[in-house]
SEMI-406685 format. One line per 8 residues: number of its first residue (from 0); their letters; for each residue y, z, x of N, C-alpha, C. Coordinates in nm, 4 decimals, decimal comma. Example, Ala and Ser with C-alpha at 12.3 -4.5 7.8 and 13.67 -1.06 7.14 Angstrom:
2
0	AS	-0,5690/0,7800/1,3190/-0,4500/0,7800/1,2300/-0,3300/0,7800/1,3200; -0,2250/0,7080/1,2850/-0,1060/0,7140/1,3670/0,0030/0,7870/1,2900
END
This chain:
109
0	MHEHAYGP	-0,1174/0,0001/0,0850/0,0000/-0,0001/0,0001/0,1231/0,0000/0,0888; 0,2139/-0,0907/0,0623/0,3393/-0,0990/0,1355/0,4529/-0,0564/0,0439; 0,5569/0,0013/0,1027/0,6751/0,0362/0,0249/0,7997/-0,0081/0,1002; 0,9009/-0,0463/0,0251/1,0277/-0,0909/0,0809/1,1415/-0,0249/0,0046; 1,2583/-0,0238/0,0635/1,3759/0,0365/0,0000/1,4748/-0,0729/-0,0393; 1,4384/-0,1526/-0,1386/1,5263/-0,2583/-0,1869/1,6259/-0,2025/-0,2875; 1,7451/-0,2566/-0,2850/1,8442/-0,2209/-0,3848/1,8139/-0,2916/-0,5149; 1,8891/-0,2614/-0,6177/1,8648/-0,3234/-0,7485/1,8993/-0,4715/-0,7477
8	SETGSVVL	1,8318/-0,5463/-0,8343/1,8696/-0,6863/-0,8524/1,9533/-0,6950/-0,9795; 2,0567/-0,7726/-0,9735/2,1517/-0,7844/-1,0843/2,1103/-0,8978/-1,1775; 2,1657/-0,9008/-1,2951/2,1399/-1,0059/-1,3929/2,1634/-1,1420/-1,3285; 2,0670/-1,2320/-1,3472/2,0802/-1,3683/-1,2960/2,0405/-1,3856/-1,1513; 1,9906/-1,2811/-1,0843/1,9578/-1,2942/-0,9425/1,8153/-1,3423/-0,9177; 1,7318/-1,3477/-1,0219/1,5953/-1,3988/-1,0096/1,5882/-1,5300/-1,0859; 1,5476/-1,6361/-1,0160/1,5380/-1,7680/-1,0762/1,3910/-1,8072/-1,0832; 1,3461/-1,8467/-1,2017/1,2084/-1,8883/-1,2214/1,2052/-2,0365/-1,2542
16	DLGGDTGA	1,1249/-2,1129/-1,1793/1,1101/-2,2566/-1,2022/0,9797/-2,2771/-1,2786; 0,9903/-2,2863/-1,4111/0,8731/-2,2960/-1,4973/0,8541/-2,4378/-1,5473; 0,7292/-2,4755/-1,5681/0,7004/-2,6062/-1,6252/0,5709/-2,6618/-1,5721; 0,5172/-2,7602/-1,6430/0,3900/-2,8194/-1,6019/0,2822/-2,7128/-1,5928; 0,2223/-2,6996/-1,4768/0,1158/-2,6019/-1,4532/0,1688/-2,4756/-1,3856; 0,3005/-2,4577/-1,3828/0,3621/-2,3446/-1,3128/0,4206/-2,2445/-1,4112; 0,3799/-2,1194/-1,3930/0,4314/-2,0104/-1,4744/0,4803/-1,8977/-1,3854; 0,5046/-1,7827/-1,4451/0,5515/-1,6664/-1,3708/0,4905/-1,5416/-1,4331
24	LIVHTGRE	0,4948/-1,4319/-1,3575/0,4421/-1,3043/-1,4034/0,5425/-1,1947/-1,3732; 0,5631/-1,1065/-1,4699/0,6428/-0,9857/-1,4497/0,5513/-0,8675/-1,4737; 0,5408/-0,7771/-1,3741/0,4648/-0,6538/-1,3888/0,5654/-0,5421/-1,4104; 0,5671/-0,4867/-1,5308/0,6589/-0,3784/-1,5664/0,5991/-0,2453/-1,5208; 0,6803/-0,1637/-1,4549/0,6349/-0,0334/-1,4056/0,7388/0,0725/-1,4412; 0,7102/0,1929/-1,4047/0,8097/0,2984/-1,4129/0,8883/0,3061/-1,2832; 0,9962/0,3811/-1,2837/1,0815/0,3916/-1,1650/1,0101/0,4594/-1,0482; 0,9028/0,5361/-1,0763/0,8305/0,6054/-0,9694/0,7626/0,5084/-0,8727
32	LHGREIEI	0,7476/0,3822/-0,9107/0,6873/0,2828/-0,8209/0,7924/0,2009/-0,7459; 0,9192/0,2371/-0,7584/1,0262/0,1638/-0,6890/0,9914/0,1478/-0,5408; 0,9952/0,0240/-0,4931/0,9678/-0,0061/-0,3530/0,8226/-0,0380/-0,3224; 0,7320/-0,0041/-0,4097/0,5901/-0,0308/-0,3848/0,5619/-0,1792/-0,4004; 0,4785/-0,2333/-0,3133/0,4344/-0,3709/-0,3265/0,3052/-0,3743/-0,4070; 0,3033/-0,4580/-0,5090/0,1853/-0,4734/-0,5929/0,1260/-0,6113/-0,5660; -0,0046/-0,6141/-0,5406/-0,0733/-0,7396/-0,5119/-0,1389/-0,7955/-0,6374; -0,1432/-0,9299/-0,6437/-0,2155/-1,0009/-0,7484/-0,2978/-1,1107/-0,6813
40	SRDDDRRV	-0,4006/-1,1594/-0,7506/-0,4774/-1,2729/-0,6994/-0,5368/-1,3506/-0,8161; -0,5597/-1,4780/-0,7924/-0,6224/-1,5662/-0,8912/-0,7571/-1,6090/-0,8362; -0,8624/-1,5915/-0,9156/-0,9978/-1,6274/-0,8734/-1,0249/-1,5684/-0,7345; -1,0635/-1,6549/-0,6409/-1,0900/-1,6092/-0,5045/-0,9757/-1,6421/-0,4092; -0,8593/-1,6763/-0,4654/-0,7437/-1,7078/-0,3810/-0,6972/-1,5829/-0,3071; -0,6200/-1,6036/-0,2031/-0,5633/-1,4901/-0,1294/-0,4666/-1,4164/-0,2200; -0,4482/-1,2899/-0,1897/-0,3567/-1,2079/-0,2693/-0,2124/-1,2343/-0,2287; -0,1246/-1,2231/-0,3255/0,0196/-1,2284/-0,3000/0,0787/-1,0977/-0,3506
48	HSAVRERR	0,1921/-1,0601/-0,2956/0,2517/-0,9335/-0,3359/0,3998/-0,9496/-0,3654; 0,4502/-0,8538/-0,4407/0,5921/-0,8469/-0,4716/0,6289/-0,6998/-0,4827; 0,7491/-0,6679/-0,4402/0,7956/-0,5290/-0,4446/0,8548/-0,4959/-0,5813; 0,8291/-0,3738/-0,6248/0,8897/-0,3233/-0,7481/1,0359/-0,2921/-0,7181; 1,1235/-0,3455/-0,8022/1,2677/-0,3239/-0,7854/1,3293/-0,2875/-0,9187; 1,4417/-0,2207/-0,9090/1,5196/-0,1963/-1,0292/1,5841/-0,3284/-1,0696; 1,5739/-0,3626/-1,1971/1,6327/-0,4858/-1,2501/1,7409/-0,4453/-1,3486; 1,8646/-0,4747/-1,3142/1,9763/-0,4407/-1,4030/2,0051/-0,5583/-1,4952
56	VRDGSFHS	2,0068/-0,5281/-1,6227/2,0345/-0,6283/-1,7254/2,1458/-0,5767/-1,8148; 2,1902/-0,6612/-1,9037/2,3033/-0,6266/-1,9901/2,2825/-0,4950/-2,0646; 2,1600/-0,4707/-2,1121/2,1331/-0,3527/-2,1946/2,0847/-0,2300/-2,1161; 2,0877/-0,2324/-1,9840/2,0414/-0,1185/-1,9042/1,9670/-0,1650/-1,7809; 1,8583/-0,0965/-1,7493/1,7789/-0,1360/-1,6337/1,6324/-0,1016/-1,6563; 1,5470/-0,1693/-1,5823/1,4031/-0,1417/-1,5846/1,3489/-0,1703/-1,4456; 1,2252/-0,1327/-1,4185/1,1612/-0,1570/-1,2894/1,0458/-0,2546/-1,3081; 1,0364/-0,3501/-1,2161/0,9298/-0,4491/-1,2255/0,9109/-0,5204/-1,0926
64	AVYPDLPS	0,7945/-0,5841/-1,0812/0,7658/-0,6778/-0,9718/0,7604/-0,8159/-1,0354; 0,8228/-0,9149/-0,9723/0,8301/-1,0504/-1,0277/0,7570/-1,1465/-0,9347; 0,6733/-1,2307/-0,9956/0,5948/-1,3302/-0,9221/0,6315/-1,4680/-0,9781; 0,7209/-1,5414/-0,9104/0,7599/-1,6744/-0,9581/0,6604/-1,7802/-0,9108; 0,6669/-1,8959/-0,9696/0,5951/-2,0146/-0,9210/0,4448/-1,9930/-0,9068; 0,3798/-1,9409/-1,0109/0,2349/-1,9199/-1,0076/0,1624/-2,0339/-1,0777; 0,0574/-2,0886/-1,0154/-0,0255/-2,1854/-1,0863/-0,0934/-2,1172/-1,2052; -0,1152/-2,1896/-1,3131/-0,1823/-2,1340/-1,4300/-0,3179/-2,0770/-1,3908
72	GIYTVWWD	-0,3577/-1,9705/-1,4597/-0,4891/-1,9116/-1,4349/-0,4933/-1,7666/-1,4749; -0,6091/-1,7057/-1,4533/-0,6291/-1,5639/-1,4791/-0,6051/-1,4897/-1,3479; -0,5148/-1,3933/-1,3513/-0,4793/-1,3165/-1,2316/-0,5263/-1,1720/-1,2452; -0,5749/-1,1186/-1,1329/-0,6081/-0,9765/-1,1237/-0,4890/-0,9053/-1,0634; -0,4506/-0,7940/-1,1244/-0,3447/-0,7076/-1,0714/-0,4172/-0,5913/-1,0033; -0,3811/-0,5630/-0,8761/-0,4550/-0,4672/-0,7944/-0,3791/-0,3359/-0,7772; -0,4521/-0,2243/-0,7944/-0,3982/-0,0911/-0,7636/-0,3949/-0,0702/-0,6122; -0,5065/-0,1049/-0,5463/-0,5192/-0,0929/-0,4005/-0,6132/-0,2037/-0,3540
80	ERTPVGTI	-0,6650/-0,1924/-0,2327/-0,7488/-0,2994/-0,1777/-0,8741/-0,3274/-0,2597; -0,9279/-0,2260/-0,3267/-1,0549/-0,2420/-0,3969/-1,0482/-0,2241/-0,5480; -0,9393/-0,1678/-0,5997/-0,9352/-0,1271/-0,7401/-0,8439/-0,2163/-0,8233; -0,9020/-0,2938/-0,9163/-0,8173/-0,3716/-1,0064/-0,7594/-0,2825/-1,1157; -0,6365/-0,3117/-1,1542/-0,5711/-0,2413/-1,2651/-0,5981/-0,3163/-1,3952; -0,6071/-0,4498/-1,3874/-0,6295/-0,5300/-1,5056/-0,6155/-0,6772/-1,4737; -0,6242/-0,7597/-1,5759/-0,6067/-0,9042/-1,5596/-0,5041/-0,9537/-1,6603; -0,4463/-1,0680/-1,6268/-0,3438/-1,1290/-1,7118/-0,3545/-1,2809/-1,6986
88	SVHGGAIA	-0,3360/-1,3505/-1,8074/-0,3404/-1,4961/-1,8078/-0,1988/-1,5513/-1,7926; -0,1813/-1,6367/-1,6930/-0,0526/-1,7028/-1,6688/-0,0659/-1,8482/-1,7125; 0,0276/-1,8934/-1,7940/0,0266/-2,0307/-1,8456/0,1483/-2,1068/-1,7922; 0,1299/-2,2360/-1,7682/0,2401/-2,3199/-1,7233/0,3542/-2,3195/-1,8234; 0,4761/-2,3121/-1,7713/0,5941/-2,3151/-1,8559/0,6260/-2,1841/-1,9248; 0,5546/-2,0761/-1,8894/0,5740/-1,9488/-1,9594/0,5793/-1,8315/-1,8611; 0,6329/-1,7213/-1,9094/0,6372/-1,5966/-1,8328/0,5370/-1,5004/-1,8949; 0,4390/-1,4569/-1,8166/0,3417/-1,3570/-1,8615/0,3953/-1,2193/-1,8227
96	EFVWPSSG	0,3654/-1,1187/-1,9052/0,4118/-0,9828/-1,8771/0,2940/-0,8858/-1,8801; 0,2865/-0,8006/-1,7778/0,1801/-0,7008/-1,7639/0,2464/-0,5648/-1,7512; 0,1967/-0,4672/-1,8259/0,2514/-0,3320/-1,8196/0,1590/-0,2465/-1,7338; 0,2131/-0,1956/-1,6217/0,1381/-0,1095/-1,5311/0,0976/0,0177/-1,6053; -0,0278/0,0607/-1,5948/-0,0703/0,1803/-1,6677/0,0032/0,3055/-1,6193; 0,0372/0,3911/-1,7132/0,1120/0,5121/-1,6762/0,0198/0,6264/-1,6360; -0,1113/0,6121/-1,6595/-0,2047/0,7168/-1,6182/-0,3410/0,6559/-1,5945; -0,4285/0,7307/-1,5264/-0,5644/0,6866/-1,5036/-0,5876/0,6176/-1,3714
104	FGVAG	-0,4836/0,5881/-1,2964/-0,4979/0,5244/-1,1663/-0,4213/0,6035/-1,0630; -0,4701/0,5997/-0,9402/-0,3954/0,6532/-0,8271/-0,3725/0,8022/-0,8285; -0,4742/0,8765/-0,8669/-0,4595/1,0212/-0,8625/-0,4393/1,0640/-0,7187; -0,3298/1,1364/-0,6937/-0,3007/1,1798/-0,5568/-0,4061/1,2798/-0,5106; -0,4360/1,2749/-0,3810/-0,5355/1,3707/-0,3342/-0,5575/1,3724/-0,1937
END
């Protein structure tokens, strides 16, 4: 697990190029995961990661990791190197959204 200290992203600072066979994924988390990198993978492809950042929008703010430019397919969202959190289907021309579980994973110890 990697963590970074990124500042918030402002409205309009994330650009998604959607269309054809290309979609995007947003993993919604709580603020406690700020800076954590979350990995995803499709089939047996290599994993890609994105850092959780505060996203400021007109109505307030939320925390999420954004994965732009993803080929369509079923993606696994990973808690750590061996533990999947869940799967999500990404479709071309669309934004898929996954909600990180608030309990049941990552018990400190």
